[in-house]
Legacy VTK file of the C-alpha trace (Angstrom):
# vtk DataFile Version 3.0
C-alpha trace
ASCII
DATASET POLYDATA
POINTS 65 float
18.874 -2.244 7.080
17.342 0.354 9.283
14.161 0.281 11.264
10.827 0.235 9.489
7.461 1.470 10.809
4.053 0.474 9.401
1.541 3.126 8.495
-2.193 2.273 9.053
-4.539 3.768 6.591
-7.931 5.271 7.457
-10.430 6.533 4.858
-11.715 9.975 5.503
-14.019 12.305 3.584
-10.974 14.348 2.386
-8.836 11.418 1.302
-6.601 8.884 3.071
-5.016 9.333 6.514
-1.846 7.272 7.256
-0.774 6.981 10.956
2.257 5.287 12.255
1.376 2.259 14.450
4.556 2.361 16.432
3.969 3.919 19.989
5.994 7.148 20.500
6.493 7.878 16.814
3.469 9.946 15.892
4.004 10.208 12.063
0.830 11.134 10.272
0.396 11.945 6.661
-2.559 12.345 4.296
-3.231 11.894 0.605
-6.002 14.278 -0.460
-8.674 13.541 -3.029
-6.468 15.570 -5.414
-3.533 13.267 -4.847
-1.468 15.704 -2.729
0.738 14.239 -0.106
0.519 16.286 3.131
2.723 15.586 6.128
0.789 16.386 9.344
3.288 15.240 11.864
6.844 14.093 10.934
7.282 11.573 13.835
10.638 9.787 13.848
12.538 11.166 10.781
15.300 8.584 11.083
12.955 5.669 10.286
11.567 4.379 7.095
7.770 4.400 7.090
5.695 2.105 4.856
1.983 1.708 4.391
-0.628 0.706 1.891
-4.405 0.690 1.152
-5.535 -2.048 -1.113
-3.636 -1.914 -4.351
-1.901 1.406 -3.534
1.417 1.432 -1.750
2.934 4.631 -0.341
6.543 4.736 0.765
7.818 8.116 1.694
10.802 9.848 3.117
11.196 13.330 4.513
13.956 15.726 3.367
14.820 18.948 5.084
14.636 22.085 2.934
LINES 1 66
65 0 1 2 3 4 5 6 7 8 9 10 11 12 13 14 15 16 17 18 19 20 21 22 23 24 25 26 27 28 29 30 31 32 33 34 35 36 37 38 39 40 41 42 43 44 45 46 47 48 49 50 51 52 53 54 55 56 57 58 59 60 61 62 63 64
């Protein structure tokens, strides 16, 4: 199994902000009030990122277009 980083959730006026807690990674993504997932910074694309907020769990991967 590969490396897994934890995402820390912060509630903001526009939705939820998930930030990777691993130093040097820098992944940040947001879930807006409308439910849209927005990747702000990709961070380490080779690592699986996981995070949750209460009863909501978000697991995401990034694919290149």
